[in-house]
Structures are given as structure tokens and as C-alpha cells.
C-alpha positions as CSV (number, residue, x, y, z in Angstrom):
1,X,-58.1,-3.5,-70.4
2,X,-58.9,-1.4,-67.6
3,X,-58.9,-2.8,-64.1
4,X,-61.6,-1.8,-61.9
5,X,-60.9,0.5,-59.1
6,X,-61.4,-1.9,-56.2
7,X,-58.9,-4.4,-57.7
8,X,-56.4,-1.6,-58.4
9,X,-56.7,-0.4,-54.8
10,X,-56.2,-3.9,-53.5
11,X,-53.2,-4.4,-55.8
12,X,-51.7,-1.1,-54.7
13,X,-52.2,-2.0,-51.1
14,X,-50.6,-5.4,-51.6
15,X,-47.6,-3.9,-53.4
16,X,-47.3,-1.3,-50.6
17,X,-47.6,-4.0,-48.0
18,X,-45.0,-6.1,-49.8
19,X,-42.6,-3.2,-50.1
20,X,-43.1,-2.3,-46.4
21,X,-42.5,-5.9,-45.4
22,X,-39.4,-6.2,-47.6
23,X,-37.8,-2.8,-46.9
24,X,-39.4,-0.9,-44.0
25,X,-39.9,-3.8,-41.4
26,X,-36.2,-4.8,-41.4
27,X,-35.2,-1.2,-40.9
28,X,-37.7,-0.9,-38.1
29,X,-36.2,-4.0,-36.4
30,X,-32.7,-2.7,-36.9
31,X,-33.8,0.6,-35.4
32,X,-35.1,-1.2,-32.3
33,X,-31.8,-3.2,-32.0
34,X,-29.9,0.1,-32.2
35,X,-32.0,1.6,-29.4
36,X,-31.3,-1.4,-27.2
37,X,-27.6,-1.2,-28.0
38,X,-27.7,2.6,-27.2
39,X,-29.3,1.8,-23.8
40,X,-26.6,-0.8,-23.1
41,X,-23.8,1.6,-24.1
42,X,-25.4,4.3,-22.0
43,X,-25.6,2.0,-18.9
44,X,-22.0,0.9,-19.5
45,X,-20.9,4.5,-19.8
46,X,-22.8,5.4,-16.6
47,X,-21.2,2.4,-14.8
48,X,-17.7,3.4,-16.0
49,X,-18.2,7.0,-15.0
50,X,-19.3,6.0,-11.5
51,X,-16.3,3.6,-11.3
52,X,-13.8,6.3,-12.4
53,X,-15.4,8.8,-10.1
54,X,-14.9,6.3,-7.2
55,X,-11.3,5.8,-8.3
56,X,-10.8,9.5,-8.3
57,X,-12.2,9.9,-4.8
58,X,-10.1,7.0,-3.5
59,X,-7.0,8.6,-5.1
60,X,-7.7,11.9,-3.5
61,X,-8.3,10.1,-0.2
62,X,-4.9,8.4,-0.5
63,X,-3.2,11.6,-1.4
64,X,-4.6,13.3,1.6
65,X,-3.3,10.5,3.8
66,X,0.1,10.3,2.1
67,X,2.1,11.2,5.2
68,X,0.4,8.4,7.2
69,X,1.1,5.9,4.3
70,X,4.7,6.9,4.2
71,X,4.9,6.1,7.9
72,X,3.3,2.7,7.4
73,X,5.8,2.0,4.6
74,X,8.7,3.0,6.8
75,X,7.4,0.8,9.6
76,X,7.5,-2.3,7.4
77,X,9.7,-1.6,4.4
78,X,10.0,-3.9,1.4
79,X,13.8,-3.8,1.3
80,X,16.2,-4.3,4.2
81,X,18.7,-1.6,4.4
82,X,21.3,-2.5,7.1
83,X,23.2,0.7,6.4
84,X,20.1,2.9,7.0
85,X,19.3,1.0,10.3
86,X,23.0,1.3,11.4
87,X,23.0,5.0,10.6
88,X,19.7,5.4,12.5
89,X,21.2,3.7,15.6
90,X,24.3,5.9,15.4
91,X,22.4,9.1,14.9
92,X,20.0,8.4,17.8
93,X,22.8,7.3,20.1
94,X,24.7,10.5,19.3
95,X,21.5,12.6,20.0
96,X,21.1,10.8,23.4
97,X,24.7,11.2,24.5
98,X,25.7,7.6,23.8
99,X,28.1,6.0,21.4
100,X,27.5,2.9,19.2
101,X,30.6,0.7,19.4
102,X,29.4,-2.0,17.0
103,X,26.3,-3.3,15.2
104,X,25.9,-6.9,14.1
105,X,22.9,-8.1,12.2
106,X,21.2,-11.4,11.3
107,X,18.4,-11.9,8.8
108,X,15.8,-14.6,9.0
109,X,12.3,-15.4,7.8
110,X,9.8,-14.9,10.6
111,X,6.9,-17.4,10.9
112,X,4.1,-16.5,8.6
113,X,1.3,-14.8,10.5
114,X,-1.2,-15.0,7.6
115,X,-1.8,-17.3,4.7
116,X,-0.3,-15.1,2.0
117,X,2.7,-17.0,0.8
118,X,3.8,-14.4,-1.9
119,X,5.1,-12.0,0.8
120,X,7.1,-13.4,3.6
121,X,7.8,-11.4,6.7
122,X,11.5,-11.2,7.4
123,X,12.9,-10.7,10.9
124,X,16.1,-8.8,11.2
125,X,18.0,-8.9,14.5
126,X,20.6,-6.3,15.3
127,X,23.0,-6.7,18.2
128,X,24.0,-3.1,19.1
129,X,26.9,-2.5,21.5
130,X,26.2,0.9,23.1
131,X,28.5,2.9,25.4
132,X,26.8,5.5,27.6
133,X,25.0,6.2,30.9
134,X,21.6,5.2,32.1
135,X,19.9,8.4,31.0
136,X,21.4,8.0,27.5
137,X,20.1,4.4,27.3
138,X,16.6,5.5,28.4
139,X,16.6,8.3,25.8
140,X,17.9,5.9,23.1
141,X,15.1,3.4,23.9
142,X,12.5,6.2,23.8
143,X,13.9,7.3,20.3
144,X,13.4,3.7,19.1
145,X,9.9,3.6,20.5
146,X,9.0,6.9,18.7
147,X,10.5,5.8,15.5
148,X,8.1,5.1,12.6
149,X,9.9,1.9,12.0
150,X,8.9,-1.1,14.2
151,X,11.7,-2.0,16.6
152,X,11.5,-4.6,19.3
153,X,14.1,-4.6,22.1
154,X,14.4,-8.3,22.9
155,X,17.2,-8.2,25.4
156,X,19.4,-5.6,27.3
157,X,22.5,-6.5,29.1
158,X,25.1,-4.2,30.6
159,X,28.4,-4.0,32.5
160,X,30.2,-1.2,34.2
161,X,33.3,0.2,32.7
162,X,36.0,0.9,35.3
163,X,38.2,3.0,33.0
164,X,35.5,5.7,32.8
165,X,34.6,5.7,36.4
166,X,35.1,9.1,38.0
167,X,33.6,10.7,41.0
168,X,32.1,13.7,39.1
169,X,30.8,11.9,36.0
170,X,27.8,9.7,35.8
171,X,28.6,6.0,35.6
172,X,29.3,4.8,32.1
173,X,28.0,1.4,31.0
174,X,28.6,-0.9,28.1
175,X,25.1,-1.9,27.0
176,X,24.4,-4.8,24.7
177,X,21.0,-4.6,23.1
178,X,19.3,-7.1,20.8
179,X,16.9,-5.2,18.6
180,X,14.4,-6.9,16.1
181,X,12.9,-5.2,13.2
182,X,10.9,-6.5,10.2
183,X,10.8,-6.2,6.5
184,X,9.0,-7.8,3.6
């Protein structure tokens, strides 16, 4: 039995449609999903590229300001080094023509200036006994002021030393300074 041509054509079209529906349409949908995923990945890549470019720019900016950041770190160091501070006082006193007789320190927590509880600001008070003249004291205080570390001179008291009094030498004083500095 021979089918007539219109029925055969319809049957071929139905079989082709059924095959397209079963095999081609799912692949077409999957292709659309892959295109959407590709766009998402491309957007994610572009976002990450911009993020890393920004990080790179910030790193270069920090590197260019490294000396300023080192000064900030030394102004408020994380660790208290009494030896370094004592050495600093002795060195600056020697440079200014004075002598450090003694250094005594006390460490305490300063009142919190902000709400960050994880880092507490510590106040360290040094009592420095300095021997020298007025010009030496003035130069010593200027050296403290120019230091990158934060130093506050809370009190200065002095007394004249009679043993060193001579007509041709400048008067020598025994200075007692209370100096505060801070650390985290």
C-alpha cells in the first residue's frame, strides 16, 4: 500500500517536528542558559578585574606614602619599648649637652577616646631626671617636639646644683620632667 503524497508529507513533518521537539529544543534551551551563564561570568570577571585594579592602585598609593606611614606607626607604636624610649632620651640629651641621670616609667590604660574596644590606648609616663643648663633643656624639648613619636611634657621642675656653680660656666640645673607617650 502506497501512501499518498500529502499524508507522507504530513507524516514526515510530524516526525521532524517530534524529533525537533525531543532533541533540538532542549539543546536550544541549554544553549540559551549557557549564554546567560557566560554573561554572568563575564560580568563577574569584569567586576573582579576592576576590584583588583583598584587594589593595585591602592597598594601603589600606599607604597608611595610608605615613609609617612612609617612615621605614623612610630608615633603610636603597637608595642611599648621602654628600652627604645630610654635610649632616645639619652641620645637626645647627649646631643643637646645634657645628661640623663635616671628614667622611671609607669604604664596605664588611657581613657578610651573612641568606641573600639579591641584596641586600647595605653598611656606611658616617663619621669626623666636630666642634668644640664637651660639651653640644653630647651634643645631637648625641641628634639622631643620634632620626634615622630608623640611625646607630651606634663610637668617640668628644676633645682640649681651648687656643686657645679662656677663663675665662667652656665648654671647647671637638675631638671625633672614628666613625659607621656602612647602605644596601642
